[in-house]
DSSP file (Angstrom, degrees, kcal/mol; ACC not computed):
  #  RESIDUE AA STRUCTURE BP1 BP2  ACC     N-H-->O    O-->H-N    N-H-->O    O-->H-N    TCO  KAPPA ALPHA  PHI   PSI    X-CA   Y-CA   Z-CA
    1    1 A M              0   0    0      0, 0.0    38,-2.7     0, 0.0     2,-0.3   0.000 360.0 360.0 360.0 155.0   30.9  -62.0  -64.5
    2    2 A L  E     -a   39   0A   0     36,-0.2     2,-0.3    28,-0.1    38,-0.2  -0.848 360.0-171.0-122.7 155.3   29.7  -62.4  -60.9
    3    3 A I  E     -a   40   0A   0     36,-2.3    38,-2.4    -2,-0.3     2,-0.1  -0.978  21.3-132.5-143.3 135.3   31.4  -62.7  -57.5
    4    4 A S  E  >  -a   41   0A   0     -2,-0.3     4,-2.8    36,-0.2     5,-0.2  -0.432  24.8-113.6 -83.1 160.6   29.6  -63.5  -54.3
    5    5 A L  H  > S+     0   0    0     36,-1.6     4,-2.2     1,-0.2     5,-0.1   0.888 118.9  55.5 -57.1 -38.9   30.1  -61.6  -51.0
    6    6 A R  H  > S+     0   0    0      2,-0.2     4,-0.6     1,-0.2    -1,-0.2   0.925 111.4  42.0 -62.1 -45.2   31.7  -64.7  -49.6
    7    7 A E  H >4 S+     0   0    0      1,-0.2     3,-0.9     2,-0.2     4,-0.3   0.895 113.5  53.3 -67.5 -39.9   34.2  -64.9  -52.4
    8    8 A L  H >< S+     0   0    0     -4,-2.8     3,-1.6     1,-0.3    -2,-0.2   0.855  99.8  61.9 -63.9 -35.2   34.8  -61.2  -52.3
    9    9 A Q  H 3< S+     0   0    0     -4,-2.2    -1,-0.3     1,-0.3    -2,-0.2   0.761  97.4  59.2 -64.1 -24.2   35.5  -61.3  -48.6
   10   10 A R  T << S+     0   0    0     -3,-0.9    -1,-0.3    -4,-0.6    -2,-0.2   0.578  81.7 106.5 -80.0  -9.7   38.5  -63.5  -49.3
   11   11 A Q    <   -     0   0    0     -3,-1.6     3,-0.1    -4,-0.3    -3,-0.0  -0.510  64.6-147.5 -74.5 134.4   40.2  -60.9  -51.5
   12   12 A P  S    S+     0   0    0      0, 0.0     2,-0.3     0, 0.0    -1,-0.1   0.800  84.1  12.8 -71.0 -26.7   43.2  -59.2  -50.0
   13   13 A L        -     0   0    0      3,-0.0     2,-0.7    52,-0.0    52,-0.2  -0.970  59.5-152.4-152.3 133.8   42.3  -55.9  -51.8
   14   14 A I  E     -b   65   0A   0     50,-3.3    52,-2.8    -2,-0.3    53,-0.5  -0.935  13.9-158.9-103.1 112.5   39.4  -54.6  -53.8
   15   15 A D  E    S-     0   0A   0     17,-0.9    52,-0.6    -2,-0.7     2,-0.4   0.950  72.5  -2.2 -58.8 -52.9   40.8  -52.2  -56.3
   16   16 A T  E     -bC  67  32A   0     16,-1.3    16,-2.9    50,-0.2     2,-0.5  -0.996  56.6-155.6-144.4 134.6   37.5  -50.3  -56.9
   17   17 A L  E     -bC  68  31A   0     50,-2.8    52,-2.8    -2,-0.4     2,-0.5  -0.961  19.8-160.1-107.1 123.3   34.0  -50.7  -55.6
   18   18 A V  E     -bC  69  30A   0     12,-3.1    12,-2.5    -2,-0.5     2,-0.7  -0.913   8.4-159.7-110.7 124.7   31.4  -49.2  -58.0
   19   19 A V  E     -bC  70  29A   0     50,-3.1    52,-2.7    -2,-0.5     2,-0.5  -0.915  15.7-152.0-101.1 113.7   27.9  -48.3  -56.8
   20   20 A H  E     -bC  71  28A   0      8,-3.5     8,-1.9    -2,-0.7     2,-0.9  -0.761   5.7-145.0 -90.2 124.2   25.7  -48.1  -59.9
   21   21 A S  E     +bC  72  27A   0     50,-3.1    52,-0.5    -2,-0.5     6,-0.2  -0.804  27.0 170.5 -87.0 107.8   22.7  -45.8  -59.7
   22   22 A L  E     -     0   0A   0      4,-2.6     2,-0.3    -2,-0.9    -1,-0.2   0.855  58.8 -23.2 -88.8 -38.7   20.1  -47.7  -61.7
   23   23 A D  E >  S- C   0  26A   0      3,-1.1     3,-1.9    49,-0.0     2,-0.3  -0.874 102.9 -35.7-158.6-179.4   17.0  -45.7  -61.0
   24   24 A L  T 3  S-     0   0    0      1,-0.3     3,-0.1    -2,-0.3    -2,-0.0  -0.366 130.0 -15.3 -54.6 112.9   15.6  -43.4  -58.4
   25   25 A M  T 3  S+     0   0    0     -2,-0.3     2,-0.4     1,-0.2    -1,-0.3   0.826 107.0 119.6  59.3  37.2   17.0  -44.8  -55.2
   26   26 A L  E <   +C   23   0A   0     -3,-1.9    -4,-2.6    25,-0.1    -3,-1.1  -0.976  37.7 179.6-131.8 121.7   18.0  -48.2  -56.6
   27   27 A Y  E     -CD  21  50A   0     23,-3.1    23,-2.0    -2,-0.4     2,-0.3  -0.902  11.1-169.2-124.4 148.2   21.7  -49.1  -56.5
   28   28 A Q  E     -CD  20  49A   0     -8,-1.9    -8,-3.5    -2,-0.3     2,-0.4  -0.950  18.2-131.6-134.3 153.1   23.7  -52.2  -57.6
   29   29 A V  E     +C   19   0A   0     19,-1.4    11,-2.4    -2,-0.3     2,-0.3  -0.879  24.6 167.4-117.5 136.6   27.3  -53.1  -56.8
   30   30 A S  E     -CE  18  39A   0    -12,-2.5   -12,-3.1    -2,-0.4     2,-0.3  -0.923  16.9-150.9-131.9 163.9   30.2  -54.2  -58.9
   31   31 A V  E     -CE  17  38A   0      7,-2.8     7,-3.0    -2,-0.3     2,-0.6  -0.951  11.4-135.0-132.0 153.9   33.9  -54.4  -58.0
   32   32 A V  E     +CE  16  37A   0    -16,-2.9   -16,-1.3    -2,-0.3   -17,-0.9  -0.957  27.4 174.1-109.6 119.8   37.1  -54.2  -60.0
   33   33 A L  E >  S- E   0  36A   0      3,-2.6     3,-2.1    -2,-0.6   -19,-0.1  -0.992  71.4 -17.8-126.2 122.1   39.7  -56.9  -59.2
   34   34 A D  T 3  S-     0   0    0     -2,-0.4    -1,-0.1     1,-0.3     3,-0.1   0.866 129.3 -50.6  50.6  41.7   42.8  -57.2  -61.3
   35   35 A G  T 3  S+     0   0    0      1,-0.2     2,-0.4     0, 0.0    -1,-0.3   0.415 115.8 111.4  81.9  -2.5   41.3  -55.1  -64.1
   36   36 A R  E <   - E   0  33A   0     -3,-2.1    -3,-2.6     2,-0.0     2,-0.5  -0.887  60.6-139.7-108.0 135.4   38.1  -57.1  -64.4
   37   37 A E  E     - E   0  32A   0     -2,-0.4     2,-0.4    -5,-0.2    -5,-0.2  -0.828  24.5-177.8 -94.6 126.9   34.7  -55.7  -63.4
   38   38 A L  E     - E   0  31A   0     -7,-3.0    -7,-2.8    -2,-0.5     2,-0.3  -0.972  24.7-127.2-125.4 135.2   32.5  -58.2  -61.6
   39   39 A Y  E     -aE   2  30A   0    -38,-2.7   -36,-2.3    -2,-0.4     2,-0.4  -0.645  29.4-125.6 -81.2 140.5   29.0  -57.8  -60.3
   40   40 A V  E     -a    3   0A   0    -11,-2.4     8,-3.1    -2,-0.3   -11,-0.3  -0.689  26.0-170.1 -92.4 135.1   28.5  -58.7  -56.6
   41   41 A T  E     -aF   4  47A   0    -38,-2.4   -36,-1.6    -2,-0.4     6,-0.3  -0.822  24.7-113.8-115.8 158.9   25.9  -61.1  -55.5
   42   42 A D    >   -     0   0    0      4,-3.1     3,-1.7    -2,-0.3    -1,-0.1  -0.227  49.8 -88.3 -75.4-178.3   24.6  -62.1  -52.1
   43   43 A N  T 3  S+     0   0    0      1,-0.3    -1,-0.1    63,-0.3   -39,-0.1   0.524 128.4  59.2 -76.6  -2.3   25.3  -65.6  -50.9
   44   44 A Q  T 3  S-     0   0    0      2,-0.2    -1,-0.3     3,-0.0     3,-0.1   0.359 121.2-104.6-100.8   2.5   22.1  -66.9  -52.6
   45   45 A G  S <  S+     0   0    0     -3,-1.7     2,-0.3     1,-0.3    -2,-0.1   0.479  76.5 134.0  91.4   3.6   23.3  -65.7  -56.0
   46   46 A K        -     0   0    0      1,-0.1    -4,-3.1     3,-0.0    -1,-0.3  -0.671  67.0 -98.6 -86.0 141.1   21.0  -62.6  -56.3
   47   47 A L  B     -F   41   0A   0     -2,-0.3     2,-0.6    -6,-0.3    -6,-0.3  -0.313  42.6-109.1 -56.0 136.5   22.6  -59.4  -57.5
   48   48 A L        +     0   0    0     -8,-3.1   -19,-1.4   -19,-0.3     2,-0.3  -0.595  54.9 161.5 -74.0 115.4   23.5  -57.2  -54.5
   49   49 A R  E     +D   28   0A   0     -2,-0.6     2,-0.3   -21,-0.2   -21,-0.2  -0.927  15.6 178.8-134.7 156.9   21.0  -54.2  -54.6
   50   50 A S  E     -D   27   0A   0    -23,-2.0   -23,-3.1    -2,-0.3     3,-0.1  -0.987  33.2-141.6-153.8 156.5   19.8  -51.6  -52.2
   51   51 A H  S    S+     0   0    0     -2,-0.3     2,-0.4   -25,-0.2   -25,-0.1   0.244  92.3  65.6 -96.8   9.6   17.5  -48.6  -52.1
   52   52 A N     >  -     0   0    0      1,-0.1     4,-1.1   -25,-0.1     3,-0.3  -0.950  61.6-162.3-140.7 114.3   19.9  -46.9  -49.8
   53   53 A L  H  > S+     0   0    0     -2,-0.4     4,-2.0     1,-0.2     3,-0.4   0.883  94.4  56.4 -61.2 -40.6   23.4  -45.7  -50.8
   54   54 A V  H  > S+     0   0    0      1,-0.2     4,-2.7     2,-0.2    -1,-0.2   0.853 101.2  56.9 -63.7 -34.7   24.5  -45.4  -47.2
   55   55 A S  H  > S+     0   0    0     -3,-0.3     4,-2.0     2,-0.2    48,-0.3   0.854 106.4  50.1 -66.6 -32.3   23.6  -49.0  -46.4
   56   56 A I  H  X S+     0   0    0     -4,-1.1     4,-1.6    -3,-0.4    -2,-0.2   0.930 111.0  48.5 -68.4 -44.7   26.0  -50.1  -49.2
   57   57 A Q  H  < S+     0   0    0     -4,-2.0    -2,-0.2     1,-0.2     4,-0.2   0.912 112.3  49.5 -59.8 -41.7   28.7  -48.0  -47.8
   58   58 A A  H >< S+     0   0    0     -4,-2.7     3,-1.2     1,-0.2    -1,-0.2   0.877 104.9  58.3 -65.5 -37.5   28.0  -49.4  -44.3
   59   59 A L  H 3< S+     0   0    0     -4,-2.0    -1,-0.2     1,-0.3    -2,-0.2   0.884 112.1  40.2 -59.0 -39.2   28.1  -53.0  -45.7
   60   60 A F  T >< S+     0   0    0     -4,-1.6     3,-1.9    -3,-0.1    -1,-0.3   0.292  82.7 132.2 -97.2  10.5   31.7  -52.5  -47.0
   61   61 A E  T <  S+     0   0    0     -3,-1.2    50,-0.2     1,-0.3    -3,-0.1  -0.442  79.2  14.2 -60.2 127.4   32.9  -50.5  -44.0
   62   62 A G  T 3  S+     0   0    0      1,-0.3    -1,-0.3    -2,-0.2    -2,-0.1   0.347  96.4 125.6  87.5  -6.9   36.2  -52.0  -42.9
   63   63 A W  S <  S-     0   0    0     -3,-1.9     2,-2.3     1,-0.1    -1,-0.3  -0.501  77.7-101.0 -80.3 155.8   36.7  -54.0  -46.1
   64   64 A P        +     0   0    0      0, 0.0   -50,-3.3     0, 0.0     2,-0.6  -0.437  62.9 155.3 -79.0  71.8   40.0  -53.5  -48.0
   65   65 A V  E     -b   14   0A   0     -2,-2.3   -50,-0.2    -5,-0.2     3,-0.1  -0.885  28.8-167.9-103.0 118.2   38.5  -51.2  -50.7
   66   66 A A  E    S+     0   0A   0    -52,-2.8     2,-0.3    -2,-0.6   -50,-0.2   0.877  74.8   7.5 -72.4 -37.6   41.1  -48.9  -52.3
   67   67 A E  E     -b   16   0A   0    -52,-0.6   -50,-2.8   -53,-0.5     2,-0.4  -0.998  59.7-158.5-149.2 140.1   38.5  -46.7  -54.0
   68   68 A M  E     -b   17   0A   0     26,-0.5    26,-3.2    -2,-0.3     2,-0.3  -0.980  19.6-178.4-120.8 133.3   34.7  -46.4  -54.0
   69   69 A R  E     -bG  18  93A   0    -52,-2.8   -50,-3.1    -2,-0.4     2,-0.5  -0.925  23.4-139.9-132.3 153.5   32.9  -44.7  -56.9
   70   70 A L  E     -bG  19  92A   0     22,-3.1    22,-2.5    -2,-0.3     2,-0.4  -0.959  23.0-170.2-110.6 130.0   29.3  -43.8  -57.9
   71   71 A R  E     +bG  20  91A   0    -52,-2.7   -50,-3.1    -2,-0.5     2,-0.4  -0.980   8.9 173.2-126.9 131.6   28.4  -44.4  -61.5
   72   72 A Q  E     -bG  21  90A   0     18,-2.8    18,-3.4    -2,-0.4     2,-0.3  -0.987  20.5-145.0-139.3 127.7   25.2  -43.2  -63.2
   73   73 A S  E     - G   0  89A   0    -52,-0.5     2,-0.4    -2,-0.4    16,-0.2  -0.659  19.4-144.1 -86.7 147.5   24.3  -43.5  -66.9
   74   74 A S        -     0   0    0     14,-2.7     3,-0.2    -2,-0.3     4,-0.2  -0.916  20.7-166.9-117.7 139.5   22.2  -40.6  -68.4
   75   75 A A     >  +     0   0    0     -2,-0.4     4,-2.3     1,-0.1     5,-0.2   0.151  59.5 114.1-101.0  16.2   19.5  -40.7  -71.0
   76   76 A Y  H  > S+     0   0    0      1,-0.2     4,-1.7     2,-0.2     6,-0.2   0.912  72.3  50.5 -56.8 -49.4   19.6  -36.9  -71.4
   77   77 A D  H  4>S+     0   0    0      1,-0.2     5,-2.6    -3,-0.2     4,-0.3   0.921 112.8  46.9 -56.5 -45.5   21.0  -36.9  -75.0
   78   78 A E  H >45S+     0   0    0      1,-0.2     3,-1.1     3,-0.2    -1,-0.2   0.888 108.9  55.6 -63.2 -39.4   18.3  -39.3  -76.1
   79   79 A M  H 3<5S+     0   0    0     -4,-2.3    -1,-0.2     1,-0.2    -2,-0.2   0.820 111.6  42.2 -66.0 -31.1   15.6  -37.3  -74.3
   80   80 A I  T 3<5S-     0   0    0     -4,-1.7    -1,-0.2    -3,-0.3    -2,-0.2   0.298 119.3-104.5-102.3  11.1   16.4  -34.1  -76.1
   81   81 A G  T < 5S+     0   0    0     -3,-1.1    -3,-0.2    -4,-0.3    -4,-0.1   0.653  70.9 143.8  82.0  15.5   16.9  -35.7  -79.5
   82   82 A Q      < -     0   0    0     -5,-2.6    -1,-0.2    -6,-0.2     3,-0.1  -0.495  60.6 -89.0 -82.0 156.9   20.7  -35.6  -79.6
   83   83 A P        -     0   0    0      0, 0.0     2,-0.2     0, 0.0    -1,-0.1  -0.352  50.9-101.3 -62.8 147.3   22.7  -38.4  -81.3
   84   84 A L        -     0   0    0     -7,-0.1     2,-0.2    -3,-0.1    -9,-0.0  -0.461  34.8-143.8 -70.6 139.6   23.6  -41.2  -78.9
   85   85 A R        -     0   0    0     -2,-0.2     3,-0.2     1,-0.1    -1,-0.1  -0.598  24.9-111.9 -96.2 163.1   27.1  -41.2  -77.5
   86   86 A E  S    S+     0   0    0      1,-0.3     2,-0.3    -2,-0.2    -1,-0.1   0.919 104.1   2.7 -60.4 -42.0   29.2  -44.2  -76.9
   87   87 A T        -     0   0    0      2,-0.1    -1,-0.3    -3,-0.0     2,-0.2  -0.993  53.1-178.9-145.4 140.7   28.9  -43.4  -73.2
   88   88 A N        +     0   0    0     -2,-0.3   -14,-2.7    -3,-0.2     2,-0.4  -0.675  38.8 150.0-134.5  77.2   27.1  -40.7  -71.3
   89   89 A Q  E     -G   73   0A   0     -2,-0.2     2,-0.5   -16,-0.2   -16,-0.2  -0.903  43.5-147.2-124.6 138.3   28.1  -41.6  -67.8
   90   90 A L  E     +G   72   0A   0    -18,-3.4   -18,-2.8    -2,-0.4     2,-0.4  -0.908  23.8 176.2 -97.1 126.5   28.7  -39.8  -64.6
   91   91 A D  E     +G   71   0A   0     -2,-0.5   -20,-0.2   -20,-0.2    -2,-0.0  -0.919   8.0 164.5-137.0 106.8   31.4  -41.5  -62.6
   92   92 A V  E     -G   70   0A   0    -22,-2.5   -22,-3.1    -2,-0.4     2,-0.1  -0.909  38.2-105.1-127.1 150.0   32.5  -39.7  -59.3
   93   93 A P  E     -G   69   0A   0      0, 0.0     2,-0.5     0, 0.0   -24,-0.3  -0.461  28.0-142.5 -71.2 144.4   34.5  -40.8  -56.3
   94   94 A L        -     0   0    0    -26,-3.2   -26,-0.5    -2,-0.1     2,-0.0  -0.916  19.3-126.9-104.1 132.7   32.5  -41.5  -53.1
   95   95 A G        -     0   0    0     -2,-0.5     2,-1.1     1,-0.1     3,-0.1  -0.302  25.4-103.6 -72.6 161.9   34.2  -40.4  -49.9
   96   96 A R        -     0   0    0      1,-0.2    -1,-0.1     2,-0.1   -35,-0.0  -0.771  41.0-179.0 -86.6 100.2   34.8  -42.8  -46.9
   97   97 A N        -     0   0    0     -2,-1.1    -1,-0.2   -43,-0.0    -2,-0.0   0.574  29.7-136.1 -82.0  -9.9   32.0  -41.6  -44.7
   98   98 A R        -     0   0    0      1,-0.1     3,-0.1   -41,-0.1   -40,-0.1   0.979  30.1-177.5  48.6  61.9   32.7  -43.9  -41.8
   99   99 A V        -     0   0    0      1,-0.2     2,-0.3   -45,-0.1    -1,-0.1   0.398  38.7-103.3 -77.9   3.5   29.0  -44.5  -41.6
  100  100 A G  S    S+     0   0    0    -42,-0.0    -1,-0.2     3,-0.0     3,-0.1  -0.794  73.0   6.5 116.8-156.7   29.2  -46.8  -38.6
  101  101 A E  S    S-     0   0    0     -2,-0.3     3,-0.1     1,-0.1   -40,-0.1  -0.362  78.9-105.1 -67.1 141.6   29.1  -50.5  -38.0
  102  102 A P        -     0   0    0      0, 0.0   -43,-0.3     0, 0.0     2,-0.1  -0.349  37.8-107.9 -63.3 147.3   28.9  -52.7  -41.0
  103  103 A L        -     0   0    0    -48,-0.3     2,-0.4   -47,-0.1   -42,-0.0  -0.475  34.9-111.7 -70.8 148.1   25.5  -54.3  -41.7
  104  104 A Q        -     0   0    0     -2,-0.1     2,-0.5    -3,-0.1    -1,-0.1  -0.707  29.2-162.4 -84.2 130.2   25.3  -58.0  -41.0
  105  105 A V  B >   -H  108   0B   0      3,-0.6     3,-2.2    -2,-0.4   -63,-0.0  -0.952  34.2 -98.4-112.6 131.9   24.9  -60.1  -44.1
  106  106 A A  T 3  S+     0   0    0     -2,-0.5   -63,-0.3     1,-0.3    -1,-0.0  -0.211 103.8   1.1 -53.0 130.4   23.6  -63.7  -43.6
  107  107 A A  T 3  S+     0   0    0      1,-0.1    -1,-0.3   -64,-0.0    -3,-0.0   0.597 105.8 106.7  67.4  15.6   26.4  -66.2  -43.6
  108  108 A V  B <   -H  105   0B   0     -3,-2.2    -3,-0.6     3,-0.0    -1,-0.1  -0.947  65.8-138.6-122.3 110.4   29.2  -63.6  -44.0
  109  109 A P        -     0   0    0      0, 0.0     2,-0.2     0, 0.0    -3,-0.0  -0.326  28.1-102.0 -66.3 149.6   31.2  -62.9  -40.9
  110  110 A T        -     0   0    0      1,-0.1     2,-0.2    -8,-0.1   -48,-0.1  -0.482  35.2-118.8 -71.3 137.7   32.1  -59.3  -40.1
  111  111 A R              0   0    0    -50,-0.2    -1,-0.1    -2,-0.2   -48,-0.1  -0.495 360.0 360.0 -73.8 146.5   35.6  -58.2  -41.0
  112  112 A H              0   0    0     -2,-0.2    -1,-0.1   -50,-0.0   -49,-0.1   0.342 360.0 360.0-117.1 360.0   37.8  -57.0  -38.1
């Protein structure tokens, strides 16, 4: 399921914001709202992606996010010939770095 930045901005609380590490320096964002995980899109319907983790943190600076996490799946077992596991995922909390002013996203007003 998907949710746009515009729709997400209307939420009173974002339970968890998950930054998925897809590849070397490629990140994608999902959120958990009321127990459901939704991938975030920009206002044109494209999945929200960035080559910079800090820019994602800056984008959501000041938003009502209870928890921010970094998630990365590993292909290590497969690479060394081990049996595949149901999940081989690193999931760690991201601190609130207060990276500065939020980035401006077209057609999404900045939260105050």
